[in-house]
N, C-alpha and C positions, 0 to 999 in steps of 0.2 A: 267433050264429055265432062260431066260434072265429077268432082272428086268423090262425093258420096251423097247420100240422101238423108235429110233430116225430116222425119215425119213427126208432125206436132210442133212445127217451127213457130207457130203463133202462140204456143203456151209459154208460161213464164220461163221455164228452164230452156226450152227449145229456142226461144228468142235470144236468150243470153248466149247460147252455144253458137247460133247462127251469126250473131254480131262479132263474137270473138274470132270465129273462123274466117269471116270476111276481112277482119282487121289484120289477120295473119297472111292474107293473100290467097287463102283457100277458096275453092269454088263449089260449095255444096249446092245441091238442088233442094229447095225448100218445098215442103208439101204438108197438106192437112186436108180436112174435110171441106173447108170453106175458102173459096177463091177470094171472097171479100175480106177475109182475115189474113190469109197468107200473102196475097198479091201485093198489098201496100208495103209489107216488110221486104219482100223480094225486090220491088222497084226501088225502095230506099237504098238497099245494099247492092243493087246491080247484079242480082243473082237470078238464075232460072227458077221457075216454080211449076208445080202441078197441084191440082185440087181434085181429090177423089176420096171416097169412103173406103174403108178396109174390106168391106164385103164386095167391092167391085174388083173381082179378080183380074179382069182384063187390064184395067187402068193400073192396078197395083203391080202386076207383072211387067207391064210396059215401063213403068218408072224404075223398078228394080233392075230391069235389064239394061239400064243406061249407066249403072254405077257399080263399083266393086263391093260396096257395103252400105248398110243402112244404119243410122243412129236413130233408134225409135224413142221418141220423147212424149208420146201421147198416152197418158195413163188414164185410169188405173190399169196397170199392165196385165192384171189377172183377167181383164175384159178385152184387151186389145192385142196382146202379144201373140196369141194363137194364130190369128189370121196373118199377121206380119211374118211370123216364122214359117208358116206354110208357104207363103209367097217366096221367101228366101230359099227354101228347099226346092221349090219348083224352078227357080231361076238361077240357082247356084250362086247366091249372093250372101256374103257374110252378114251376120246379124249382131248388133250391139243395142243395148238399151240402158236406161238409168234407173231401173227398178230397185226396190229394196224388199220385194214381196217374196216370202219363202215359197209360196205355191208356184210362182213363175220360175224360180231357180230349179225346183224339183221337176217341173214339167219339161223344161229344156234339157235337164240332165237325162231324162228318159229318152230324149231324141238324139243322144250322142251318136248312136250307130248310124242313123239316117243322115246326120250332118257329115260324118266321116265319109259315108258313101257318096254324098254330094260334093265332097271336097271343100266344105265351108266351115267356118268357125261360128259357133253360137256363144256369145259372151254377154249375158245380161249383167247389169250392175256395174257400169263403168263410171259411176259417179261417187258422191259421198253418201253414206259412209263406207260403202263396200270396198272401194279401192284402197283407202288407207287401213281399214280394219283387216282386210284380207292380207295386205302386205305385212301388217303387224303380226297377224297369226302365223304367217309363213316364216317370219323372222324368228319368232319364239320357237316354232317347230324345228327350225334349223339349229337353234341353240340347244334344244332338248329333244332329240329325235324320238325318244321313247315315251313322250308325254301321252297321258291318257285323259287328262282334264285340261280344259281351256276355258278361260273367262275373258270376255272382251267388254269394254265399256267405252262409251263416247259421250261427249257433251259439246254442244254448240251454242255459242252466245249469239242468238239471233232469232228472228221470226221464221216461220215456215210458209211455204207457198200454198196457194189455193189447191193445186193438184195433190200435194202431199197430204194436206188436211182432209181432202176428199177420200183418199185411200185409207188413212188412219180411221176416219169416221166409219167407213164402210166395213172395216174389220173389228170394230169396237166390241161386238158381241161374241167374238169367236175365241176368246180366252188367250192364254199365253202358249209358248212353245219353247222347248229346249231340245238338245240332242242327247239321248241317253243310249249308251251301248251301240252307237252308230245309227240309231233310228230317231227320227223326229217324233217327239212325244208331247202331247198336250198337257198343260198345267194350268192352274187358275191364273187369271189376269193378275198382274202385279204380284207374282208368286213369291219372290224373294227380294230382300233389300240388302245392300252392302255399301259400306262407306269406301269410296274410291279416292285415292290420292292421285290427282291428275298432274301433280308437279307444282303448279302455281297455287293450288288450293285443293281442298278435299270436299267432296260432295256425296250425299247419300243418293245412291242410284238404285233403280228397280229393274227387274228382269222384264224384257219385252220380246215378242215374237218377231224379231228382225231378220233380215235376209242373211246375216252372218251365221245364223244357226245352220243354214244350208251351205253357204259358200265356204266357210272355214273348214268344214269337214272334207270337201272335195280338194281343197288346197293343201291340207295337212294330214288327213287321215286320223286326226284325233277324234275318238269316239264320243266323248262327253263334252258338250259345249253349252255355255250359258252366255247370254248377251244382256248387258245392262245399259240404261241411260238415265239421265237426270230428268225427272218429270215434275212439273209444277204441281203444287198441292191440289189445285182444282181438278186437273186432269187425272191425278192419282186417285182422288175420291171417285171420279167417274169410272175409272178402271175397276176399282174394288166393288163398286155398285154393280158393274156388269157381270160379276160372278153370279149374281142372284136374278138380275133382270136382263141378261144378255139377249134372250129370245125376243124381248120387247124392243131393245135398242137396235136389233138387227132387222126388225120388221119393216116392211115397205113404208107405211105411213110415218113412223118415227124417223127412219132414214131420210125421207123426203124433207121433213122439218129440219133435221140437223144439217143436211147438205145445203139447204137454202140459207142457213145462217153463216156459212163460211165466206169470209171476205175474199174479194178478188186480189190478184197480185201476190206479192211476196216482199222480201226485204228491199229497201231502197238501195240505190247505188252507193250512198254513203255508208249504210249499214253493211253492205257487202265488202266495202273497202276496208272497214275497220274491225269487222267481226273476226273471231278466232274459233278454231275447233281443237278439242283435246281428246286424245284416245289413250287408253290404257289396256294392257293385256297381261295375263298370267297363265303360264303353262306349268303343269305338275305331272311327274311320273308316278308309277305305282309305289315307289319307295319314299315318296314325299319330297323328292328334290324338285325345286321350283325355280323358274326364271320369270322375270317381269320386265316390261319395257313400256315406254310412253312414246306417243307420236303427236306432234303439234303441226297445225296447218292453218290455211286461210279459212274464212267464213265458208259455211257448208255449200252454198250454191256456187260461189266462186270456185271452191274446191271441185265441184262437179264439172264445171266448165273446163277447168284446166286438166282434170283427170280424163274426161271424155275425149278431149282433143289430143292428149298424149297417146291414148289408145288408137285414135284415128290416124295419127302420124305413123305409128307402128304398122298398122295394116297397109297404109299407102306405100310404105317402104317394103312391103312383101313379108313383113314379120308377123306371122299369125300361126295359130295351132289349130289343126282341124278337129272338129267335134265340139262337144260342150266343153267350155272352159270357164275358169274364174280368172280374174285379173292376175293374181299372184301365181296361180298354177302355170299359166302361160308365160308371164313376163317376169316372174320372180319377186322377191321381197324388196329389191332395191329400186325398181322403176319409180315408185312413189317419191323417192328422194330427189328425183330429177325435176319435180314440180316446184316452181317458185314458192318460197315461204314454208316449205315442209322440212321438218327435222325430226330426228328420232334419238332417243336416249335409252340405254339399258339401266335398269334400277338395281342398285346393289342391295341385296337382301342380307339380313343378319343371319349368321350361322346358327 
């Protein structure tokens, strides 16, 4: 029996996870739509594989029935997660993925009751930046339990993969999002900017509609959340332009043109080896008392590989929480510190 299923193993991140899992002596089953793409990787790594589309319920259920959980790596997850989760509920198989899409987190949160009834865990977002940011949010909440405001920011020194760029491009005309009074609220793209001290340097960061707007609320209960990241000037101009022509950028013909311009692949092995990620967070209560902390880690895709397999190890050991879960809600604020190259520091604020 395979240890778990990696669907989308031929994609950039799925490939990295499969290789690291094999190097650790794990035996995942590799899967994807194309045998021509998944087969050679499976043969190289000496792993079992299956080839099927997600709308083939029989093949999907057969594969899921052979494993305790799936690591879903085929995005955009807003288009692919529903079928996979439905299969997991039918076969009582735990679900994990590496998404950062708010809509996916909210959709799975709505399935909490069904997942508990099936006795399975639904944990989207087991990679970067959700695992470290969620852990940082939980740490801040533990330090300031009555917090009502939370700001999170991340910065990665490196390129992003073809799949991530596809997802970002697909959502470019949809504006921004924050959480206000417990509800996800739409705001203009690139709505607010803030200078963030990441420890080694300070950068001007911009609000983005990232998955942490969803996950941090479920992990901490803090009702007001904003997420920032550092955006290059060219992309920032595009985001601001989308406030006025978002309908055009989201149209089929323009999306087709933009998607075709996205290069294949992602960071090289050398870039992953030497890259770094920086996170910052601040929580504040109704009286103005605040706490801040920073977290430092490896390059983003390397972080995803290590975090995803850390969660995989937990599930294989029987350590999971039924229903919809976030990484920090189930595993706490400290698990991220068990990942190689990760450290956290509290920031001393002036009185």
